[in-house]
Residue, then its C-alpha position, 0 to 999 in steps of 0.5 A: y780597235r786592237l790593243l797589244i800589250l807585251s814586255d820586251h823581256k822576262t825578269l825572273t823573280s828568282t834571280r832578278g835577271h833578264d831572261g831570253e825566253p819568249v814573253p806572254y802577250i795580249l792582243y785584244d780585238s774589239r771586233n771579237s767579243a771573246g777577245s783573242g786571248g781565249g780568256l787567259a790571264y797575263t802571266e808567264t804560266e798562262g802565256e805558255k798555254g796561249p799561241f806561240l809566235a816564233e817571229g815578231h813580225e807575225l804579232i805585228e801582222g796580227l795587230f794591223a790585219i784587216 
């Protein structure tokens, strides 16, 4: 199975306002014992270290890939 976790936007703690920047995500794949996140935590800081996808459909394609 695969599990995708992400938010629709960032909310900055400094301003309590929404931000249009990319959001971190987790795409877990049970077929891969290491998962697909490389062991990073689910935070904005760690999310900036992970893979960047410019287009949302790329994330969905990864979720439903065979």
